C-alpha positions as CSV (number, residue, x, y, z in Angstrom):
1,V,86.7,98.3,108.0
2,Q,86.0,101.7,109.8
3,L,88.9,104.2,110.0
4,Q,89.3,106.7,112.7
5,A,92.0,109.4,112.2
6,S,93.1,111.6,115.1
7,G,96.0,113.6,116.4
8,G,95.7,116.9,114.3
9,G,95.9,120.2,115.9
10,L,97.6,123.6,115.9
11,V,101.2,123.7,115.9
12,Q,104.0,126.3,115.5
13,P,106.4,126.1,112.7
14,G,109.2,123.6,113.3
15,G,106.8,121.7,115.7
16,S,105.9,118.1,115.5
17,L,102.6,116.1,115.5
18,R,101.7,112.3,115.3
19,L,98.6,111.5,113.4
20,S,96.8,108.1,114.2
21,C,94.5,106.0,111.9
22,T,92.8,103.3,113.9
23,A,90.9,100.6,112.2
24,S,87.9,98.7,113.6
25,G,86.0,95.9,112.2
26,S,88.9,94.2,110.6
27,S,92.6,93.5,111.0
28,F,94.5,96.4,109.7
29,S,97.7,94.3,109.0
30,D,96.2,93.0,105.7
31,Y,95.7,96.6,104.2
32,F,97.7,99.0,102.2
33,V,97.3,102.2,104.0
34,A,98.0,105.7,102.9
35,W,97.7,109.3,104.3
36,Y,96.6,112.1,102.0
37,R,96.1,115.7,102.7
38,Q,94.1,118.4,101.1
39,A,94.8,122.1,101.7
40,P,92.0,124.7,101.0
41,G,91.6,125.3,97.3
42,N,93.8,122.2,96.5
43,E,93.2,118.6,95.3
44,R,93.7,115.7,97.8
45,G,97.3,114.6,97.5
46,L,99.1,111.5,98.5
47,V,101.5,112.0,101.3
48,A,102.9,108.6,102.4
49,T,102.0,104.8,101.9
50,I,102.8,101.7,103.8
51,N,102.2,98.2,102.5
52,I,101.5,94.9,104.3
53,R,105.3,94.2,104.5
54,G,106.1,97.6,106.0
55,D,107.7,99.1,102.9
56,T,107.1,102.8,102.9
57,H,106.8,105.5,100.2
58,Y,106.8,109.3,100.6
59,T,105.9,112.2,98.3
60,D,109.0,114.2,97.7
61,S,108.1,117.3,99.8
62,V,107.8,115.3,102.9
63,K,110.8,112.9,102.6
64,G,112.9,113.1,105.6
65,Q,110.3,115.1,107.5
66,F,107.4,112.6,107.9
67,T,107.4,108.9,108.9
68,I,104.6,106.4,108.4
69,S,104.5,103.3,110.5
70,R,102.1,100.7,111.7
71,D,101.4,98.9,115.1
72,G,99.6,95.8,114.4
73,S,98.9,95.2,118.1
74,K,96.9,98.5,118.2
75,N,95.4,98.1,114.5
76,T,96.7,101.6,114.0
77,V,99.0,103.4,111.2
78,Y,100.9,106.5,112.3
79,L,102.1,109.5,110.5
80,Q,104.8,111.3,112.5
81,M,105.4,114.8,111.2
82,T,108.3,116.8,112.2
83,D,109.7,120.3,111.4
84,L,106.3,121.3,110.3
85,K,105.9,124.2,108.0
86,P,103.0,126.5,107.1
87,E,102.6,124.7,103.9
88,D,101.9,121.5,105.7
89,T,98.5,123.0,106.9
90,A,95.8,120.8,105.6
91,V,93.1,118.2,106.4
92,Y,94.8,114.8,106.6
93,Y,93.0,111.7,105.6
94,C,93.9,108.0,106.0
95,N,93.1,105.6,103.3
96,A,93.0,101.8,103.4
97,K,92.8,99.4,100.5
98,R,92.3,95.6,100.2
99,G,90.2,95.2,97.2
100,W,87.7,97.9,98.4
101,E,88.7,101.4,99.6
102,Y,88.1,103.1,102.6
103,W,88.6,106.5,104.0
104,G,88.8,108.0,107.4
105,Q,87.0,111.3,108.3
106,G,90.1,113.5,108.2
107,T,92.0,115.5,110.9
108,Q,92.9,119.1,110.6
109,V,96.6,120.1,110.9
110,T,97.3,123.8,111.1
111,V,100.9,125.2,111.2
112,S,101.0,128.7,112.4
113,S,102.7,131.0,114.7
């Protein structure tokens, strides 16, 4: 499967963005999907996950702020981000697992006034 991440950009503090991770080459519905982020100088860290049943998990710092969801008809997993803060600035990566592990190319999110 190939993953294409999109939706990043420059947003002011308090703003919102929706990231998309679209899969090609295979149905996405059978994959465990996660969003990670990596800020400059930091290690890549887990942000949110969604399993094949639709159960979700969030790292504590984004609970209530981010929402992960999937649309099987579009073979896409979304990360809705609200009330964005400068500390949310990072490159966001989508990741999919079903035996093998796959990564998207990353999309830059910059939160700045």
